[in-house]
KETOR-228131 format. One record per residue (C-alpha): residue in one letter; y, x, z; residue number from 0. Coordinates in nm, 4 decimals. Each point is the difference from the previous one (the first is absolute). Layout:
BEGIN
[pt A, [Y, X, Z], NUM]
...
END
This chain:
BEGIN
[pt M, [0.0000, 0.0000, 0.0000], 0]
[pt R, [0.3403, 0.1311, -0.0973], 1]
[pt R, [0.2562, 0.0643, 0.2749], 2]
[pt V, [0.3712, -0.0416, -0.0645], 3]
[pt S, [0.2978, 0.0554, 0.2298], 4]
[pt N, [0.3648, -0.0945, -0.0431], 5]
[pt C, [0.3164, -0.0239, 0.2062], 6]
[pt I, [0.2781, -0.2545, 0.0367], 7]
[pt L, [0.3158, 0.2077, 0.0526], 8]
[pt H, [0.2734, -0.2107, 0.1603], 9]
[pt D, [0.3510, 0.1453, 0.0194], 10]
[pt K, [0.1252, -0.2006, 0.2975], 11]
[pt K, [0.3654, 0.1040, -0.0521], 12]
[pt S, [0.0177, -0.1662, -0.3408], 13]
[pt D, [-0.2903, -0.2416, 0.0690], 14]
[pt Q, [-0.1674, 0.1095, -0.3229], 15]
[pt V, [-0.3579, 0.0899, -0.0889], 16]
[pt L, [-0.0949, 0.2636, -0.2566], 17]
[pt M, [-0.2181, -0.1636, -0.2639], 18]
[pt L, [-0.1820, 0.1216, -0.3102], 19]
[pt Q, [-0.0285, -0.2171, -0.3104], 20]
[pt K, [-0.3233, 0.0776, -0.1815], 21]
[pt P, [0.0270, -0.0056, -0.3813], 22]
[pt S, [-0.3373, -0.1665, -0.0695], 23]
[pt R, [0.0719, -0.3471, 0.1450], 24]
[pt G, [0.3624, 0.0473, 0.1065], 25]
[pt W, [-0.1064, -0.0660, 0.3594], 26]
[pt W, [0.1820, 0.1579, 0.2941], 27]
[pt V, [-0.2027, 0.1951, 0.2573], 28]
[pt A, [0.0481, 0.2233, 0.3003], 29]
[pt P, [-0.0470, 0.3595, -0.1254], 30]
[pt G, [-0.3424, 0.1471, 0.0677], 31]
[pt G, [-0.3315, 0.0778, -0.1600], 32]
[pt K, [-0.3587, 0.1140, 0.0263], 33]
[pt M, [-0.1178, 0.2119, 0.2871], 34]
[pt E, [-0.1428, 0.3439, -0.0683], 35]
[pt P, [-0.3268, 0.1246, 0.1557], 36]
[pt R, [0.0330, 0.0999, 0.3673], 37]
[pt E, [0.3509, -0.1387, 0.0162], 38]
[pt S, [0.1018, -0.2361, 0.2825], 39]
[pt V, [0.1604, -0.3312, -0.0884], 40]
[pt K, [0.3306, 0.1207, 0.1455], 41]
[pt E, [-0.0123, 0.3333, -0.1874], 42]
[pt S, [-0.0688, -0.1924, -0.3189], 43]
[pt A, [0.2902, -0.2417, 0.0519], 44]
[pt V, [0.2440, 0.2850, 0.0673], 45]
[pt R, [-0.1242, 0.2095, -0.2953], 46]
[pt E, [-0.0070, -0.2862, -0.2501], 47]
[pt F, [0.3422, -0.1239, 0.1087], 48]
[pt K, [0.1491, 0.3482, -0.0486], 49]
[pt E, [-0.1665, 0.0417, -0.3425], 50]
[pt E, [0.1248, -0.3376, -0.1258], 51]
[pt T, [0.3481, -0.0036, 0.1543], 52]
[pt G, [0.1067, 0.3514, 0.1091], 53]
[pt I, [0.0542, -0.1386, 0.3516], 54]
[pt D, [-0.1560, 0.1464, 0.3162], 55]
[pt L, [-0.1123, -0.2644, 0.2486], 56]
[pt H, [0.0489, 0.0593, 0.3727], 57]
[pt E, [-0.2125, -0.1782, 0.2600], 58]
[pt P, [-0.1685, -0.2590, -0.2213], 59]
[pt T, [-0.2143, -0.2452, 0.1953], 60]
[pt L, [-0.3073, -0.1862, -0.1219], 61]
[pt R, [0.0890, -0.3676, -0.0296], 62]
[pt G, [-0.2641, -0.1466, -0.2331], 63]
[pt V, [-0.3684, 0.0401, -0.0842], 64]
[pt F, [-0.1159, -0.2097, -0.2929], 65]
[pt T, [-0.3100, -0.0522, -0.2110], 66]
[pt V, [0.0838, -0.0864, -0.3594], 67]
[pt V, [-0.2726, -0.1558, -0.2134], 68]
[pt V, [0.0022, -0.0875, -0.3700], 69]
[pt E, [-0.2575, -0.2562, -0.1109], 70]
[pt E, [-0.1249, -0.1216, -0.3347], 71]
[pt E, [-0.2191, -0.3101, -0.0089], 72]
[pt G, [-0.0641, 0.0315, 0.3732], 73]
[pt K, [-0.1087, 0.3646, -0.0135], 74]
[pt T, [0.1934, 0.2937, 0.1406], 75]
[pt V, [0.1112, 0.2328, -0.2805], 76]
[pt N, [0.2414, 0.2155, 0.2003], 77]
[pt E, [0.0780, 0.0538, 0.3665], 78]
[pt W, [0.2225, 0.2346, 0.1964], 79]
[pt M, [0.1499, 0.0539, 0.3424], 80]
[pt L, [0.3791, 0.0099, 0.0309], 81]
[pt F, [0.1697, 0.1651, 0.2994], 82]
[pt T, [0.3686, -0.0929, 0.0225], 83]
[pt F, [0.2444, 0.2023, 0.2072], 84]
[pt Y, [0.3572, -0.0791, 0.1019], 85]
[pt A, [0.2826, 0.2514, 0.0486], 86]
[pt E, [0.3707, -0.0084, 0.0692], 87]
[pt N, [0.0654, 0.3750, 0.0248], 88]
[pt F, [0.0050, 0.2207, -0.3089], 89]
[pt S, [0.1665, 0.2958, -0.1686], 90]
[pt G, [0.0241, 0.1474, -0.3475], 91]
[pt E, [0.1429, -0.1032, -0.3331], 92]
[pt L, [-0.1292, -0.2977, -0.1949], 93]
[pt L, [-0.1471, 0.1030, -0.3358], 94]
[pt S, [0.2115, -0.1091, -0.2955], 95]
[pt E, [-0.3265, -0.0840, -0.1797], 96]
[pt S, [-0.3401, -0.0639, 0.1533], 97]
[pt P, [-0.3207, 0.0735, -0.1905], 98]
[pt E, [-0.1291, -0.3379, 0.1225], 99]
[pt G, [0.2822, -0.2338, -0.0995], 100]
[pt H, [0.3532, -0.1081, 0.0895], 101]
[pt L, [0.1258, 0.0663, 0.3562], 102]
[pt E, [0.2637, -0.2236, 0.1525], 103]
[pt W, [0.1347, -0.0874, 0.3435], 104]
[pt Q, [-0.0359, -0.3761, 0.0409], 105]
[pt P, [0.1620, -0.2230, 0.2647], 106]
[pt A, [-0.2641, -0.0724, 0.2652], 107]
[pt E, [0.0617, -0.3750, -0.0185], 108]
[pt N, [-0.0707, 0.0076, -0.3767], 109]
[pt I, [-0.3379, 0.1762, 0.0156], 110]
[pt I, [-0.2081, -0.3170, 0.0108], 111]
[pt N, [0.1786, -0.1274, -0.3130], 112]
[pt L, [-0.0959, 0.3009, -0.2130], 113]
[pt P, [-0.2884, -0.0255, -0.2465], 114]
[pt M, [-0.3051, 0.1535, 0.1698], 115]
[pt A, [-0.3637, -0.0707, 0.0749], 116]
[pt A, [-0.0075, -0.3322, 0.1857], 117]
[pt G, [-0.1703, 0.1519, 0.3046], 118]
[pt D, [0.2723, 0.2618, 0.0317], 119]
[pt H, [0.2573, -0.2724, 0.0685], 120]
[pt H, [-0.1991, -0.0944, 0.3107], 121]
[pt F, [-0.0256, 0.3441, 0.1527], 122]
[pt F, [0.3554, 0.1091, -0.0897], 123]
[pt K, [0.1335, -0.3089, 0.1766], 124]
[pt H, [-0.1988, 0.0814, 0.3131], 125]
[pt I, [0.0687, 0.3746, 0.0103], 126]
[pt L, [0.3751, -0.0397, -0.0535], 127]
[pt S, [0.0388, -0.2766, 0.2583], 128]
[pt R, [-0.1956, 0.1267, 0.3012], 129]
[pt D, [-0.1804, 0.2882, 0.1619], 130]
[pt G, [-0.3748, 0.0321, 0.0358], 131]
[pt L, [-0.2975, 0.0502, -0.2227], 132]
[pt I, [-0.1218, -0.2572, -0.2496], 133]
[pt Y, [-0.3484, -0.0125, -0.1529], 134]
[pt G, [-0.0957, -0.1964, -0.3039], 135]
[pt T, [-0.2146, -0.0653, -0.3024], 136]
[pt F, [0.1353, -0.1017, -0.3390], 137]
[pt V, [-0.2305, -0.1286, -0.2749], 138]
[pt Y, [0.1336, -0.0024, -0.3562], 139]
[pt S, [-0.1361, -0.1114, -0.3353], 140]
[pt I, [-0.0410, 0.2544, -0.2791], 141]
[pt D, [0.3525, -0.0925, -0.1215], 142]
[pt Y, [0.1392, 0.0532, 0.3529], 143]
[pt K, [0.0512, -0.3604, 0.1031], 144]
[pt L, [-0.0371, -0.0282, 0.3775], 145]
[pt L, [-0.3147, -0.2049, 0.0670], 146]
[pt S, [-0.0022, 0.0245, 0.3790], 147]
[pt Y, [0.1275, 0.2046, 0.2882], 148]
[pt S, [-0.0287, 0.0313, 0.3756], 149]
[pt L, [0.2355, 0.1778, 0.2399], 150]
[pt D, [-0.0386, 0.0907, 0.3652], 151]
[pt A, [0.2971, 0.1449, 0.1866], 152]
[pt E, [-0.0085, 0.1745, 0.3360], 153]
END
């Protein structure tokens, strides 16, 4: 099973979140990516965020653990674990161009209105509005329509 980590970077002063728009579907995501062998989820989130944005994260905290499943005709065709971190402290210069897509600071209150995977709306809303860890499972069709989901917050 593939393991992916990402981070929601929230600049509290401006109340904006750094988002990445992926070119394939035009969906907005929190920057992140696949974990490397022997890498911790936190190391992966920090490394991937730096590679995609040029920004160094300081003190990211784990805020979400999710299972993502893609089904076709009732059978699982893809599945991965997603570990979502949250950070407010950072340093460095934002890349003018990311190899993964378009970077942009978005107003925090607008995040849930951006085009993104339907399940992402649910966990962004939770992570930006309160502390604590959230667990969940998201089941999508092969064309990424959300079929079902469950969330459990601490």
